[in-house]
C-alpha positions in Angstrom: 20.7 14.6 55.4 21.5 16.2 58.7 19.9 13.3 60.6 21.9 10.7 58.6 25.1 12.7 59.0 24.6 12.9 62.8 23.8 9.2 63.1 26.8 8.0 61.1 29.1 10.3 63.0 27.9 9.0 66.4 28.0 5.4 65.3 31.5 5.9 64.0 32.7 7.2 67.4 31.1 4.2 69.2 32.8 1.7 66.8 36.2 3.4 67.5 35.5 2.9 71.2 34.9 -0.8 70.7 38.0 -1.1 68.5 40.3 0.6 71.0 39.0 -1.3 73.9 39.5 -4.7 72.2 43.0 -3.7 71.1 43.9 -2.5 74.6 43.1 -6.0 76.0 45.5 -7.7 73.6 48.1 -4.9 73.1 47.6 -5.3 69.3 48.1 -2.2 67.1 46.9 -3.7 63.7 43.3 -4.2 62.6 44.2 -7.4 60.8 45.8 -8.9 63.9 42.7 -8.2 65.9 40.8 -10.2 63.3 43.4 -13.0 63.6 43.1 -13.2 67.4 39.3 -13.2 67.2 38.7 -15.6 64.3 42.1 -16.9 63.1 43.2 -16.6 59.5 39.7 -16.0 58.1 39.2 -13.0 60.4 42.6 -11.6 59.4 41.9 -12.1 55.7 38.4 -10.5 55.9 39.8 -7.5 57.7 42.7 -7.1 55.2 40.4 -7.4 52.2 37.9 -4.9 53.6 40.7 -2.4 54.4 42.2 -2.8 50.9 38.9 -2.2 49.2 38.0 0.7 51.4 41.3 2.6 51.0 41.6 1.9 47.3 38.2 3.5 46.9 39.3 6.5 49.1 42.5 7.0 47.1 40.6 6.7 43.8 38.2 9.5 45.0 41.1 11.7 45.9 42.8 11.2 42.5 39.5 11.8 40.8 39.5 15.2 42.4 43.0 15.8 41.0 41.9 14.6 37.6 39.0 17.0 37.3 40.2 20.1 39.3 43.8 20.5 38.4 43.1 21.2 34.7 40.7 23.9 35.7 43.3 25.4 38.0 45.9 25.5 35.3 43.3 26.8 32.8 42.6 29.7 35.2 46.2 30.5 35.9 46.9 30.5 32.2 43.7 32.5 31.4 42.6 30.0 28.8 38.9 30.4 28.0 38.4 27.0 26.3 40.5 23.9 26.1 42.0 23.2 22.7 43.6 19.8 23.3 46.7 20.9 25.2 48.3 17.9 26.9 48.9 19.9 30.1 45.2 20.4 30.5 44.4 16.7 30.2 43.4 15.3 33.6 44.7 11.8 32.8 48.2 13.1 32.2 48.1 15.4 35.2 47.0 12.7 37.7 49.9 10.5 36.6 52.4 13.3 37.0 51.1 14.2 40.5 51.1 10.6 41.5 54.7 10.1 40.4 56.2 13.4 41.5 54.4 14.0 44.9 52.4 11.0 46.1 54.9 8.3 45.4 57.9 9.8 47.3 55.7 10.4 50.3 54.3 6.9 50.1 57.8 5.4 50.2 58.5 6.7 53.7 58.9 4.0 56.3 57.1 5.6 59.2 53.6 7.1 59.2 54.4 9.7 61.9 56.2 12.1 59.6 53.0 12.4 57.5 51.2 13.9 60.5 52.4 17.3 59.4 51.0 17.0 55.9 47.8 15.6 57.3 47.3 18.6 59.6 48.0 21.0 56.7 45.5 19.2 54.5 42.9 19.5 57.2 43.6 23.3 57.3 43.0 23.4 53.6 39.6 21.8 54.0 38.7 24.3 56.7 39.6 27.1 54.3 37.3 25.4 51.7 34.4 25.4 54.1 35.0 29.1 55.0 34.9 30.0 51.3 31.7 28.1 50.7 30.1 29.9 53.6 31.3 33.3 52.3 30.0 32.5 48.7 26.6 31.6 50.2 26.1 35.2 51.1 27.8 36.7 48.0 26.2 34.9 45.1 22.4 35.6 44.6 19.9 32.9 44.1 18.4 31.6 41.8 21.4 30.8 39.7 21.2 30.8 35.9 23.6 29.0 33.7 26.5 31.4 32.9 24.9 34.4 34.6 24.2 35.5 38.1 22.0 38.6 37.5 20.4 38.2 34.1 16.9 37.9 32.8 15.9 34.8 30.9 17.7 34.9 27.6 16.9 33.3 24.3 17.6 29.5 24.2 18.9 29.5 27.8 18.1 26.8 30.2 16.5 27.4 33.6 16.1 24.5 36.0 12.7 24.4 37.7 11.0 21.9 40.0 7.4 21.9 41.4 6.8 25.3 39.8 3.6 26.7 38.4 4.2 28.0 34.9 1.8 29.8 32.6 1.8 32.3 29.7 -0.1 35.6 30.4 -0.1 36.5 26.7 3.0 38.6 26.4 5.5 37.4 29.0 6.2 34.0 30.5 5.5 34.1 34.2 7.4 31.7 36.4 5.6 31.5 39.7 7.4 30.4 42.9 10.6 29.9 40.9 12.8 31.5 43.6 11.3 29.4 46.4 11.8 26.2 44.3 15.4 27.1 43.2 16.6 28.3 46.5 14.8 26.2 49.0 16.2 22.9 50.4 14.4 19.7 50.1 14.0 17.0 52.7 14.9 14.3 50.1 16.4 14.3 46.6 13.5 14.8 44.2 12.9 12.3 41.5 13.1 14.5 38.4 14.4 17.8 37.2 12.3 19.6 34.6 14.4 21.4 32.0 12.5 24.2 30.4 13.8 25.6 27.1 12.9 29.3 27.2 12.1 31.3 24.1 10.6 34.7 23.8 7.3 34.8 25.5 6.9 31.1 25.6 8.0 28.0 27.6 7.9 24.6 26.0 6.7 22.6 29.0 6.8 18.9 29.5 5.9 17.5 32.9 7.3 14.1 33.8 4.6 13.6 36.5 0.9 14.1 36.6 -0.5 17.5 37.4 -3.9 19.2 37.4 -4.5 22.4 35.6 -1.8 25.0 36.7 -1.2 23.3 40.0 1.7 20.9 40.6 1.9 18.7 43.7 5.0 19.0 45.9 6.6 15.9 47.4 9.1 16.4 50.2 9.9 12.7 50.6 10.4 11.3 47.2 13.3 9.1 46.4 15.4 9.4 43.2 17.5 6.9 41.4 20.5 8.3 43.3 19.0 7.9 46.8 20.3 4.4 47.1 23.9 5.7 47.2 23.4 8.3 49.9 23.9 6.2 53.0 26.8 4.1 51.6 28.7 7.2 50.6 28.1 8.7 54.0 29.5 5.6 55.6 32.4 5.6 53.2 33.3 9.1 54.2 33.4 8.3 57.9 35.6 5.2 57.7 38.9 6.1 59.5 39.2 2.9 61.5 42.1 1.2 59.6 44.2 4.3 60.4 43.2 4.4 64.1 45.6 1.7 65.4 48.7 2.8 63.4 48.2 6.4 64.6 47.7 5.1 68.1 51.2 3.7 68.0 52.6 7.0 66.8 51.1 9.1 69.7 53.4 10.2 72.5 52.3 8.4 75.7 49.5 6.6 73.9 46.4 5.5 75.9 42.9 4.5 75.1 41.4 7.6 76.6 43.8 9.9 74.8 43.3 8.1 71.5 39.5 8.3 71.8 39.6 12.0 72.5 41.8 12.6 69.4 39.5 10.7 67.1 36.3 12.0 68.7 37.6 15.5 68.0 38.5 14.6 64.4 35.0 13.0 63.9 33.3 16.1 65.3 35.3 18.4 63.1 34.4 16.3 60.0 30.8 16.3 61.1 30.7 20.0 61.6 32.3 20.6 58.2 29.8 18.5 56.4 26.9 19.9 58.5 27.9 23.5 57.8 28.6 22.8 54.2 25.1 21.4 53.5 23.4 24.0 55.8 24.9 26.9 53.9 25.2 25.4 50.5 23.1 27.4 48.0 22.9 25.4 44.8 20.6 22.8 46.3 19.4 20.5 43.5 21.4 22.2 40.8 24.8 21.1 42.4 27.0 19.3 39.9 28.7 16.0 40.7 32.0 18.0 41.1 31.0 20.6 43.7 33.5 23.3 42.7 32.5 23.0 39.0 29.2 24.6 40.0 31.0 27.8 40.8 32.4 27.9 37.3 28.8 28.8 36.1 29.2 32.1 37.9 32.8 33.0 37.2 35.4 30.4 36.1 38.2 32.8 37.0 37.0 33.8 40.5 40.2 34.3 42.6 38.7 32.9 45.8 37.4 29.8 44.2 40.7 29.3 42.4 42.5 29.5 45.9 39.9 26.9 47.2 40.7 24.6 44.3 44.4 24.8 45.0 43.8 24.1 48.7 41.6 21.1 48.0 44.1 19.7 45.5 46.9 20.1 48.2 44.6 18.4 50.8 43.7 15.4 48.7 47.2 15.0 47.3 48.8 14.9 50.8 46.1 12.5 52.1 46.7 9.7 49.6 50.0 8.6 51.1 48.4 8.3 54.5 45.6 6.2 53.2 48.1 4.0 51.3 49.9 2.9 54.5 47.1 0.7 55.8 46.6 -0.9 52.4 50.3 -1.8 52.2 50.2 -3.2 55.7 47.1 -5.3 54.9 48.8 -6.7 51.8 51.8 -7.6 53.9 49.6 -9.3 56.4 48.0 -11.4 53.7 51.0 -12.3 51.6 54.2 -11.7 53.6 53.1 -12.3 57.2 56.3 -14.0 58.3 58.7 -11.9 56.3 60.8 -9.1 57.8 60.9 -5.5 56.5 62.2 -5.1 52.9 62.7 -1.8 51.2 62.2 -3.5 47.8 58.9 -5.0 48.8 57.9 -1.6 50.5 58.6 0.2 47.2 57.0 -2.4 44.9 53.7 -2.5 46.8 53.4 1.3 46.7 54.2 1.5 43.0 51.8 -1.3 42.1 49.0 0.2 44.2 49.4 3.7 42.8 49.6 2.3 39.2 46.4 0.3 39.7 44.6 3.3 41.2 45.7 5.6 38.4 44.4 3.1 35.8 41.1 3.0 37.7 40.8 6.7 37.8 41.7 7.1 34.1 39.5 4.3 32.6 36.5 4.0 35.1 33.5 5.8 33.5 32.3 7.2 36.8 33.1 6.9 40.5 29.5 6.7 41.9 29.3 2.9 41.5 32.7 2.5 43.2 31.5 4.6 46.1 28.2 2.7 46.3 29.6 -0.8 46.3 32.5 0.0 48.7 30.2 2.0 50.9 27.7 -0.9 51.0 30.3 -3.6 51.7 33.6 -2.7 53.2 32.4 0.4 55.1 29.7 -1.4 57.2 32.2 -4.2 57.9 34.9 -1.7 59.1 32.5 0.6 61.0 29.9 -1.8 62.4 30.5 -5.5 62.0 34.2 -6.1 62.6 34.6 -3.8 65.7 31.6 -5.4 67.3 32.3 -9.0 66.7 36.0 -8.6 67.4 35.0 -6.9 70.7 32.6 -9.8 71.6 35.2 -12.5 70.9 38.3 -10.7 72.4 36.8 -9.3 75.7 37.2 -11.9 78.4 33.9 -13.5 79.5 35.1 -13.2 83.1 35.1 -9.4 82.8 32.1 -9.0 80.4 29.8 -12.0 80.1 27.6 -12.3 76.9 24.6 -11.0 78.8 26.4 -7.9 80.0 25.3 -4.5 78.7 28.4 -3.7 76.6 28.3 -7.0 74.7 24.5 -6.8 74.1 25.1 -3.3 72.7 28.0 -4.7 70.6 25.7 -7.5 69.3 23.0 -5.0 68.3 25.7 -2.9 66.6 26.8 -5.8 64.5 23.2 -6.6 63.6 22.7 -3.0 62.6 25.8 -3.3 60.3 24.4 -6.5 58.6 21.0 -4.7 58.1 22.7 -1.7 56.7 24.8 -3.8 54.3 21.8 -5.8 53.1 19.6 -2.8 52.6 22.3 -0.8 50.8 23.2 -3.6 48.4 19.6 -4.3 47.7 18.9 -0.7 46.8 21.9 -0.5 44.6 21.1 -3.7 42.8 17.5 -2.6 42.3 18.8 0.7 40.9 21.2 -1.1 38.5 18.4 -3.4 37.2 15.6 -0.8 36.9 17.3 2.6 36.6 20.3 4.3 35.2 22.7 2.6 37.5 24.7 5.6 38.5 25.2 6.8 35.0 25.0 10.4 36.2 28.0 10.0 38.5 30.9 12.3 37.9 
């Protein structure tokens, strides 16, 4: 994971370099217009569609967090042990209320610059989230049992084990190497999890893979049915390119060098947050699809985790309007290219987009397939293919001929994007046809 994270971060920085250099030659501050100058209307339409898909996926992911975390926050504040059907603990209602009362008013603003303050605050919230995860790493013991942090194996409890030698010594069930298995990181996601129903003095054991005697082979590089989604989701997380050029226009005394420094710093911060999170994360294979839900197994009313939940909710809520701006501009570039600014159109596009995303969040069974498809299609286009081919077409041949080093590197970069897209889509399609097809997504 660390290798993939480092590679995607570096490639993302290089693609921003290509994008800013191409935009500097033409003086264009819109991704779609770069596509138009490079390939005409097809280039503009391709860029606009990719931006729309990418940012709709991003906004959906943020609202998914609101849907699943806000009910838990309210439940903790109200000290409700179990839900009993209250409407104010229904995530579907809450995501609509948040969208209408907070996100929509911010999305109706005309200029992006004012949202810079909310963006900075949301980044601070995510840094607080990281600090809390690091702190909890050293506070919560491992291994972690469902519902208990320091308890013995109880009747009918479930303990998750992998690659563990298990035997019965006559009186007590002995679990050998369980701590190493539960608390040790793996090089790759393992194929299966073995659930062991524990009863007094006996474990009903069912291996899903072959073993000999009491020994069980350990595989550090075994792919699971979820591995196909790893790289697309990583790429999805690092796509900030549609926002680069609008933010470039908002900078005081903008320049290519200054803009690259700003986005390199942001990329490094994102990389370090992800790197530290997965270095210090302590649930390993037992992590749930919703990260903060795993802490509820320890203490659902933990004050620090409650504060983290509130911070994350603030961060994602304030980020949605920023992500909506490029989508609205892309739609205007596709449908209203020769029309002047209209407040009515500005409002209607925002309302329609938020309504569609709310419906997607409410009715979509899981978000894993959305991440996978968008990460395998629009993400490689926006990170790899479009910046490279726009750069090759826009940069004058007098300054940089096709055989020059920058254009050769850009060509290789575009080919890498095509390879990445082909491999990712192939893995996902194979998973859909042979496996569970992302059914475990949350």
